C-alpha positions as CSV (number, residue, x, y, z in Angstrom):
1,X,5.8,-0.8,-15.6
2,X,7.2,-1.1,-19.1
3,X,10.8,1.7,-19.4
4,X,8.5,3.9,-22.2
5,X,5.5,4.4,-20.5
6,X,7.5,5.5,-17.5
7,X,9.5,7.3,-20.1
8,X,6.3,9.7,-21.1
9,X,4.4,9.5,-17.5
10,X,8.3,11.1,-16.1
11,X,7.5,13.6,-19.3
12,X,4.2,14.6,-18.7
13,X,5.6,15.6,-14.8
14,X,4.3,12.5,-12.8
15,X,6.6,10.9,-10.6
16,X,7.1,7.5,-10.2
17,X,8.6,5.3,-8.1
18,X,7.5,1.8,-5.9
19,X,4.9,1.7,-2.8
20,X,8.0,2.3,-0.7
21,X,8.6,5.5,-2.5
22,X,4.9,6.1,-2.2
23,X,5.1,5.2,1.5
24,X,8.1,6.0,3.2
25,X,9.2,2.4,4.7
26,X,12.3,1.4,5.9
27,X,13.6,-1.7,3.4
28,X,12.5,-3.7,6.7
29,X,9.5,-3.1,6.9
30,X,9.2,-3.3,2.6
31,X,10.5,-6.8,3.3
32,X,7.9,-7.1,5.8
33,X,4.3,-6.6,3.8
34,X,5.9,-8.8,0.9
35,X,6.1,-11.6,3.1
36,X,2.5,-10.5,4.5
37,X,1.3,-10.2,1.5
38,X,2.8,-13.1,-0.2
39,X,1.5,-15.7,2.8
40,X,-2.3,-13.9,1.7
41,X,-1.7,-14.8,-2.0
42,X,-0.3,-18.3,-1.0
43,X,-3.6,-18.9,1.3
44,X,-6.4,-18.0,-1.2
45,X,-4.1,-20.2,-3.9
46,X,-4.5,-23.4,-1.8
47,X,-8.0,-22.7,-0.4
48,X,-9.4,-22.5,-3.5
49,X,-7.0,-25.0,-4.8
50,X,-8.7,-27.8,-2.2
51,X,-12.0,-26.4,-3.2
52,X,-12.6,-24.7,-0.3
53,X,-14.9,-21.7,0.8
54,X,-14.2,-19.7,3.1
55,X,-17.2,-20.6,4.6
56,X,-15.6,-23.5,5.6
57,X,-12.0,-22.5,6.2
58,X,-13.6,-20.0,8.6
59,X,-15.3,-23.2,10.5
60,X,-12.0,-25.1,10.4
61,X,-10.8,-21.4,12.6
62,X,-13.0,-21.0,15.1
63,X,-14.0,-17.9,12.9
64,X,-15.6,-15.7,10.4
65,X,-16.0,-16.1,6.6
66,X,-15.2,-11.8,6.7
67,X,-12.1,-12.5,8.6
68,X,-10.9,-15.3,6.1
69,X,-12.2,-12.6,3.2
70,X,-9.8,-10.1,4.9
71,X,-6.9,-12.1,5.2
72,X,-6.6,-13.9,2.1
73,X,-7.3,-9.9,0.1
74,X,-4.0,-9.2,3.0
75,X,-5.9,-7.2,5.4
76,X,-3.3,-4.8,7.5
77,X,-5.9,-5.5,10.4
78,X,-5.4,-9.3,10.6
79,X,-3.4,-11.0,12.8
80,X,-0.2,-12.1,11.0
81,X,-1.1,-14.8,14.0
82,X,-4.4,-15.7,11.8
83,X,-2.7,-16.0,8.6
84,X,-0.3,-18.3,9.9
85,X,-3.2,-20.7,10.8
86,X,-4.7,-20.1,8.2
87,X,-1.9,-22.2,6.0
88,X,-1.5,-24.8,8.4
89,X,-5.0,-25.5,8.9
90,X,-5.3,-26.6,4.8
91,X,-1.5,-28.5,5.2
92,X,0.7,-26.0,4.2
93,X,4.4,-27.7,5.6
94,X,6.2,-26.0,7.7
95,X,8.9,-26.2,4.4
96,X,6.4,-24.6,2.1
97,X,6.0,-21.7,4.6
98,X,9.4,-21.1,4.9
99,X,10.0,-21.5,1.2
100,X,6.9,-18.6,0.9
101,X,9.2,-16.6,3.0
102,X,12.6,-16.9,1.0
103,X,11.0,-15.8,-1.9
104,X,9.0,-12.9,-0.8
105,X,12.1,-11.9,0.2
106,X,12.9,-9.1,-2.3
107,X,14.8,-7.1,-0.5
108,X,19.4,-7.8,-1.3
109,X,21.5,-6.6,2.1
110,X,18.8,-4.8,4.1
111,X,20.3,-3.1,6.6
112,X,19.4,-0.9,10.0
113,X,20.4,2.0,9.5
114,X,20.9,4.3,12.9
115,X,19.3,7.5,13.5
116,X,21.4,10.5,14.6
117,X,19.6,13.2,17.0
């Protein structure tokens, strides 16, 4: 968001933040969500660039077109296993998978915080 827009919203009483603030997630949960979304985006990009339909990919995975659509949309009900298997079915290499994950990690020095009772 542009700084000028953020100032205008704040001046009008709006609270401005990111998804982490809205959802109240930890840094590690935020990183996990970013990884899932980056992989889902990578899947959609690779499938369409190869000219493969969702139905064709679903057939190769022994799944359904609607499930592939959910995977590509980053639906949290879809298993990470299916997401990775889908990428591998499109010929994504381990190096490419690692690059997708590495580029999604924007949370510097995430740390585990100890709860107090």
